[in-house]
C-alpha positions in Angstrom: -16.0 56.1 57.3 -13.6 53.5 55.9 -11.1 53.6 58.7 -13.9 53.4 61.3 -15.5 50.4 59.5 -12.1 48.7 59.3 -11.7 49.0 63.0 -15.1 47.5 63.5 -14.3 44.6 61.1 -11.1 43.9 63.1 -13.4 43.4 66.2 -16.3 41.4 64.8 -15.0 40.0 61.5 -15.5 41.1 57.9 -18.7 39.1 57.5 -20.4 40.8 60.4 -20.0 44.4 59.2 -22.7 44.8 56.6 -22.6 47.7 54.2 -24.4 46.3 51.1 -27.8 48.1 50.8 -29.7 44.9 50.1 -28.1 43.1 53.1 -28.9 46.0 55.4 -32.5 46.7 54.1 -34.3 44.3 56.5 -32.5 45.9 59.5 -33.4 49.5 58.6 -37.2 49.2 58.3 -39.3 48.3 61.3 -41.9 45.6 61.5 -44.8 48.0 60.8 -43.2 49.5 57.7 -43.8 53.0 59.1 -40.2 53.7 60.1 -37.1 53.5 57.8 -33.7 54.9 58.8 -30.2 55.2 57.5 -27.0 53.6 58.7 -23.4 53.4 57.4 -23.3 49.7 58.4 -25.0 47.0 60.4 -22.6 45.6 62.9 -23.3 42.1 64.5 -21.1 41.4 67.5 -21.0 38.0 69.2 -19.9 38.7 72.7 -20.1 41.5 75.3 -16.4 42.2 74.8 -17.0 42.8 71.1 -19.9 45.1 71.9 -17.6 47.1 74.3 -14.9 47.4 71.7 -17.4 48.6 69.1 -18.8 51.1 71.5 -15.3 52.5 72.2 -14.7 52.9 68.5 -18.1 54.7 68.1 -17.4 56.9 71.0 -14.0 57.9 69.7 -15.4 58.5 66.2 -18.6 60.3 67.4 -20.8 57.8 65.6 -24.4 57.2 66.7 -25.5 53.7 67.6 -29.0 52.2 67.2 -29.4 48.9 69.0 -31.7 46.3 67.6 -32.8 42.9 68.8 -35.6 41.0 66.9 -36.9 44.3 65.3 -40.4 43.5 66.4 -40.9 46.9 68.0 -44.0 48.9 67.0 -42.9 52.5 67.8 -39.9 53.0 65.6 -37.3 52.6 68.4 -35.4 49.8 66.8 -34.3 51.5 63.6 -31.9 54.4 63.2 -33.0 57.9 62.3 -32.8 59.3 58.8 -29.4 60.4 57.6 -30.0 64.1 58.3 -31.6 63.7 61.7 -28.5 64.2 63.9 -25.9 65.4 61.5 -23.6 62.5 62.5 -23.0 59.1 60.9 -24.9 56.2 62.5 -24.5 52.4 62.7 -27.0 49.8 63.7 -25.7 47.3 66.3 -27.7 44.0 65.9 -27.7 41.4 68.7 -28.8 38.6 66.3 -25.7 36.5 66.9 -25.8 36.9 70.7 -28.1 33.9 71.4 -26.4 32.0 74.2 -28.5 30.6 77.1 -26.8 29.4 80.3 -27.7 26.3 82.2 -30.8 26.7 84.4 -30.3 27.4 88.1 -33.1 25.1 89.3 -32.5 26.1 93.0 -32.5 29.8 92.4 -35.0 29.4 89.5 -33.2 31.8 87.1 -31.2 31.7 83.9 -28.6 34.0 82.3 -29.1 34.7 78.6 -27.5 36.8 75.9 -29.5 39.8 74.6 -30.3 38.1 71.3 -31.9 34.9 72.7 -35.5 34.8 71.8 -38.4 34.5 74.2 -39.4 31.2 72.7 -35.9 29.8 73.0 -35.6 30.8 76.7 -39.0 29.3 77.5 -38.2 26.1 75.7 -34.9 25.8 77.6 -36.6 26.5 80.9 -39.3 23.9 80.2 -36.6 21.1 80.1 -36.0 21.8 83.8 -39.7 21.9 84.6 -39.8 25.8 84.7 -41.2 28.5 82.5 -40.2 32.0 81.3 -42.9 34.3 82.7 -42.9 36.7 79.7 -45.1 35.6 76.7 -45.7 37.6 73.5 -47.3 36.9 70.2 -43.9 37.6 68.7 -42.2 35.1 71.0 -40.2 33.4 68.2 -38.4 36.7 67.1 -38.6 39.1 70.1 -35.4 39.0 72.1 -34.3 39.2 75.7 -32.5 42.6 75.2 -35.5 44.0 73.4 -38.1 43.0 75.9 -36.0 44.4 78.7 -35.3 47.6 76.8 -39.0 48.2 76.3 -40.1 46.7 79.6 -42.6 44.5 77.6 -45.7 43.2 79.3 -47.5 40.6 77.2 -50.3 38.1 77.9 -48.9 36.8 81.2 -48.4 40.2 82.9 -51.6 39.9 84.9 -50.1 36.8 86.6 -46.3 37.5 86.7 -45.8 41.2 86.2 -43.9 43.0 83.4 -40.4 42.3 82.2 -38.8 44.5 84.9 -40.2 42.2 87.5 -38.4 39.3 86.0 -34.9 41.0 85.8 -32.6 39.8 88.6 -29.4 41.0 87.0 -28.1 42.7 83.9 -24.9 43.2 81.9 -24.6 46.2 79.7 -22.1 48.3 77.9 -22.1 52.1 78.4 -21.8 54.6 75.6 -18.0 54.9 76.2 -17.5 51.2 76.2 -17.3 50.5 79.9 -18.9 47.4 81.2 -21.7 47.6 83.8 -22.5 44.3 85.5 -25.1 43.8 88.2 -25.4 40.1 88.3 -26.9 38.3 91.4 -29.7 35.8 92.0 -30.1 37.0 95.5 -33.7 37.5 96.5 -32.7 40.4 98.8 -29.9 42.7 97.7 -30.7 46.3 98.6 -27.5 48.2 97.9 -28.1 51.5 96.2 -30.1 52.3 93.1 -32.0 49.6 91.1 -29.8 49.9 88.0 -31.2 46.9 86.2 -34.7 48.3 86.8 -33.5 51.6 85.4 -32.3 50.0 82.2 -35.6 48.1 81.8 -37.7 50.5 79.8 -34.8 52.7 78.7 -35.3 51.8 75.1 -31.5 51.6 74.3 -30.9 55.2 75.3 -28.7 54.5 78.3 -26.6 51.4 77.5 -26.4 48.4 75.3 -27.9 45.4 77.1 -25.8 42.4 76.4 -26.9 39.8 79.0 -29.8 39.4 81.4 -30.3 37.2 84.4 -34.0 36.4 84.4 -36.2 34.9 87.1 -38.1 31.8 86.1 -41.5 30.5 87.4 -43.2 27.2 87.9 -45.8 26.5 85.2 -49.4 26.1 86.5 -50.4 22.5 87.2 -53.4 22.7 84.9 -55.2 25.5 83.1 -58.6 26.0 81.4 -59.2 28.5 78.7 -62.6 30.1 78.0 -63.8 32.5 75.3 -67.0 34.2 76.2 -69.1 36.3 73.9 -70.3 39.4 75.8 -72.3 42.6 75.2 -70.3 44.9 77.4 -66.7 45.3 78.6 -67.9 45.5 82.2 -69.0 41.8 81.9 -65.3 40.8 81.3 -64.1 42.7 84.3 -66.9 41.3 86.5 -66.1 37.8 85.3 -62.4 38.2 86.2 -63.5 39.2 89.7 -65.9 36.2 90.1 -63.1 33.8 89.0 -60.7 35.2 91.5 -63.4 35.1 94.2 -63.8 31.4 93.4 -60.1 30.8 94.2 -58.9 30.5 90.7 -55.7 32.2 89.5 -56.0 34.4 86.4 -53.1 33.4 84.1 -54.2 35.7 81.2 -57.2 37.9 80.4 -57.7 39.2 76.9 -60.4 41.1 75.1 -61.3 41.3 71.4 -64.1 43.1 69.5 -66.5 41.7 66.9 -64.6 43.7 64.2 -61.3 42.1 65.1 -62.7 38.5 65.3 -64.5 39.0 62.0 -61.2 40.2 60.4 -59.2 37.2 61.7 -62.0 34.9 60.5 -61.8 36.4 57.0 -58.1 35.3 57.0 -58.8 31.7 57.7 -59.1 31.5 61.5 -62.2 29.8 62.9 -64.4 31.8 65.2 -63.9 30.9 68.8 -67.7 30.7 69.5 -70.6 30.4 67.2 -72.6 33.4 68.5 -71.7 36.9 67.4 -71.3 39.6 70.1 -69.8 43.1 70.4 -66.9 41.7 72.5 -65.1 38.5 73.3 -63.1 37.8 76.4 -60.4 35.1 76.5 -59.5 34.1 80.0 -57.1 31.4 81.1 -57.2 30.2 84.7 -55.4 27.7 86.9 -56.1 26.1 90.2 -55.5 23.1 92.4 -58.9 21.5 92.2 -61.3 20.7 89.3 -60.5 23.8 87.4 -62.9 23.2 84.5 -65.9 22.5 86.7 -65.2 25.5 88.9 -65.0 27.7 85.8 -68.3 26.3 84.5 -69.9 27.0 87.8 -68.7 30.6 87.6 -69.9 31.1 84.0 -73.3 29.8 85.0 -73.6 32.3 87.7 -72.2 35.3 85.7 -74.5 37.8 84.1 -74.2 39.1 80.6 -72.6 36.1 78.9 -74.1 35.5 75.4 -72.1 32.3 74.6 -69.1 30.5 75.9 -66.6 27.7 75.1 -64.1 26.0 77.3 -61.0 24.0 76.5 -58.1 22.6 78.6 -55.0 24.6 78.3 -53.0 25.5 76.3 -56.0 25.7 74.0 -53.9 26.9 71.0 -57.0 27.1 68.7 -58.8 29.5 71.1 -55.6 31.5 71.6 -55.1 31.7 67.8 -58.2 34.0 67.5 -56.4 36.5 69.7 -52.8 36.0 68.5 -53.6 36.2 64.8 -55.0 39.7 65.2 -51.7 41.4 64.4 -51.1 39.4 61.2 -54.7 39.8 59.9 -54.6 43.6 60.6 -51.3 43.9 58.7 -52.6 42.0 55.7 -55.9 44.0 55.6 -54.8 47.6 55.6 -54.0 49.7 52.6 -51.5 51.9 54.5 -49.0 51.2 57.3 -51.1 50.5 60.5 -51.2 53.2 63.1 -50.5 51.1 66.2 -51.1 52.8 69.5 -50.5 50.9 72.8 -52.4 52.6 75.6 -53.7 51.8 79.0 -56.6 53.0 81.2 -57.7 52.6 84.9 -59.9 49.6 84.9 -62.9 51.7 86.0 -62.5 53.8 82.8 -62.0 50.9 80.4 -65.7 50.5 79.2 -66.0 54.2 78.4 -62.6 54.2 76.8 -63.5 51.4 74.5 -66.6 53.3 73.3 -64.7 56.5 72.7 -61.9 54.8 70.8 -64.3 52.8 68.7 -66.1 56.0 67.7 -63.0 57.7 66.4 -63.3 56.1 62.9 -66.6 58.0 62.4 -65.2 61.3 63.6 -62.4 61.8 61.1 -62.8 62.9 57.5 -60.7 60.2 55.9 -60.7 56.5 55.6 -60.1 54.7 58.9 -61.0 51.4 60.5 -60.4 50.8 64.2 -59.5 47.3 65.4 -59.2 47.2 69.2 -57.9 44.3 71.4 -55.7 43.9 74.4 -55.1 42.8 77.9 -58.4 43.5 79.7 -57.1 42.4 83.1 -54.6 45.2 83.3 -56.4 47.9 81.3 -54.2 47.7 78.2 -55.8 48.4 74.8 -53.9 47.9 71.5 -55.5 50.5 69.1 -54.9 49.6 65.5 -56.1 52.1 62.9 -56.2 50.8 59.3 -56.2 52.7 56.0 -55.1 56.0 57.5 -53.5 58.3 55.0 -49.9 58.8 56.1 -50.3 62.6 56.2 -53.2 62.1 58.8 -51.3 59.9 61.2 -50.4 62.6 63.7 -54.0 64.0 63.7 -55.6 60.7 64.5 -52.8 59.8 67.0 -53.6 63.1 68.8 -57.3 62.1 68.9 -56.5 58.8 70.5 -54.2 60.3 73.0 -56.9 62.9 73.9 -59.1 60.0 74.9 -56.2 58.6 77.0 -55.6 61.9 78.8 -59.2 62.6 79.6 -59.6 59.1 81.1 -56.4 59.2 83.2 -54.5 56.6 81.1 -51.0 56.2 79.7 -49.9 56.8 76.1 -47.6 53.8 76.4 -48.6 50.6 78.2 -45.9 48.2 77.1 -44.5 49.1 73.7 -42.4 52.1 74.7 -42.2 55.6 73.3 -39.6 55.0 70.5 -39.7 57.7 67.8 -43.5 57.5 67.4 -44.6 59.1 70.6 -42.0 61.6 71.6 -44.2 64.6 70.9 -46.7 63.4 73.5 -44.7 62.4 76.5 -45.9 65.5 78.3 -49.3 63.8 78.6 -47.8 61.3 81.0 -44.8 62.9 82.6 -44.4 66.3 84.3 -41.7 68.8 83.3 -39.7 67.8 86.4 -40.0 64.2 85.6 -38.8 64.7 82.0 -35.9 66.8 83.1 -34.9 64.1 85.6 -34.9 61.5 82.8 -32.9 63.8 80.5 -30.3 64.3 83.3 -29.9 60.5 83.7 -29.5 60.2 79.9 -26.9 63.0 79.8 -24.9 61.5 82.6 -24.7 58.0 81.1 -24.4 59.1 77.5 -23.0 62.7 77.4 -22.3 62.5 73.6 -25.9 61.5 73.0 -24.8 58.5 70.8 -27.3 55.9 71.9 -30.6 55.8 70.0 -30.8 59.5 69.3 -34.4 60.6 68.7 -35.8 57.8 70.8 -37.8 58.6 73.9 -36.7 62.3 74.0 -37.1 63.3 70.4 
């Protein structure tokens, strides 16, 4: 590998080709701790041209490439496979140095960013021009532009603005052979051929290396009010969302938590959002043009099934903390790597799905605690299974996915397939569909160098 690595060093500089095991360790294990891979080196380019040059070297040397942004993924897609998985050497290409953010186009309401720019940095930059980045994640300070596009991330604002694909106006990417693909236009209407940026969104690094993205921006809501309501049934949250919409209010976010989740977060120092315990808690943020708080109070007084409620003007960070601290509290409380399953259901099936998923911990013959939370407005549940013995991971994953299949849901709502879910893609895609996707992969990456083992297994 030495001649290969020397060529890469000539492109990105000696300091940015890491081969020391200690320096590489943080790149080779994912955020959950479940997935650890092997790479000959971690390569950190600074520009698109450097990425293109590295990809040409990898293509010539038949070297696999795993692309990584903030390494906040939850399905093993951002770390390379084990050394023996493909029989070829592999490198990890990190976008951590690619953090440039262009000036805001305030007329076209868009901004160009490099793949390594974080969600928080993009939003902060947009705010200086009176705009906002429509994508928001709990991992906003480390999740990157390239990563959220590659996984087509959703997040808490999806109910209002749509997923990442809906925010992508243009894209710059390097193909597996080093050629540059650039579709870069802020035109609202540009209907020439296939939607290539839309294709790369959700491709999980298997088709090209995303280096820059042209994102649409949005106007922030004039004022918001946040409520957390304690409720006995999931149906109450869905009914409440409908009542708020009927009252002319705009739903900016709609989340759901369970008593087990709120209790766990409280055990780790977060105050409870309301004083009354209940099986479920819905967090809903709304905006409007009138007296938003009084309108929300009126709706809450008319709604059925609410045990307790609290309201605060947005952004209401203390209320949001009860939801956003779930992931950290879960990670600190489990004795084994958390089995994280991101699934979605038709809204009509959501109440039954919650019941079936909550019951799983009592149906398996091994330690297991289920903590459920998610985006109630779009049917997305984050299933977190704690204390599961590693050898039982596939068994309990299959149980969860059986609930998904019976209720007409999806095994991946917003986190992607990665390496974790490849065995179950048939539950959501027909044979013809999967064959079509493989044909696209083979056409753009005939050597199979990009993220081998991700999405297709």
